[in-house]
C-alpha positions, 0 to 999 in steps of 0.5 A: 248044671255046668260041664267042663271038659278038660280032655283035649281029645273029648273036646275035639270029639264033642266039637266035631259031632256038633259040626257034623250034626249042624248043632254048632250053628249058634256056637261061638269062640271067645278068645279061643274058648268054645262057647255052646249057647242055648238053642233059641226057642220059637219066640226068639226066632220069631223076634229075630225074623220080624226084626230082620224083615223090618230092617230089610224093608227099611235098609236093604230094600232102599239100597242103604246097606245089608241086613243079615239074620246073624253072621260071624263077626271077628276081629281077625282076618285069618284064623278068625275061628279063634275069636268070633261072635254071632249077633242075632241080627246085623246091619252093615251100611254102605261105606261101613268100615267092616269087611265081608270076607265071606266066611265072616265079617271082620269088624263090627256091624253098624247096628246089631241086635242081641235077643236074650235067651235064658242062661246065655251070655249076651251082655258079656259080648258087649266088650267084644262088640265095642272092640270091633267097632259096633256103632249101636246095639239093641238088646231085647231082654225077655226076662223080664221084657225090655229094650236097651239101646247102646251106642259106641262112645269113646270105645265103649258101648254105653246105655242111651235108653230103655223101653219097658211095658211100664215106660214104653219110651221111644229109643231113637237110633242115630245109625238107622232111620228107625226108632223102637219101643216095647208095647203090650201084645196079645201073646207077648210084648212086641217091638214097635219099629217106626221109620223116620219118614213117619209113615212106615211101621213094623211090629216084631 
């Protein structure tokens, strides 16, 4: 079911109620269009939390950059609320071209993760992520399970590799000292994360 609210007053009331209740946490604005995404389920948040932990160990802990479990990313310095997206996990390396403005980051992360939920529009964000200069993006699809690694090439995020349960290929990042692959798990597939040092490993 889709709902289109054309009455400006009703639009304002709905948005205000979402903000007041905290339900707007995962909402985004795409070129002035307010997007209400599905609330993430427990599995989604489990993946996000474990990926964030691995990135903190590999990147933020050693002082290579900053890791966040979701931030506002925009191409605007002022009035950024008119155009922003919220990746599930982001990494901004030292020397990043993006700027932290407190309320949001202007410019794309060096590495971003999108975990797919049913009926969301994760793939439709790619053009925006490329526009703001996101260098690499890991898409974690759960319908069915699979990993897709995209890399910014000539202003476009290009698919450079996939990892599935049938073909659990390693996806090596050129931005982070990490590689990823999908492996079978007890309750759900898991993401194996291996550091370039060959010693550190995590599972998400």
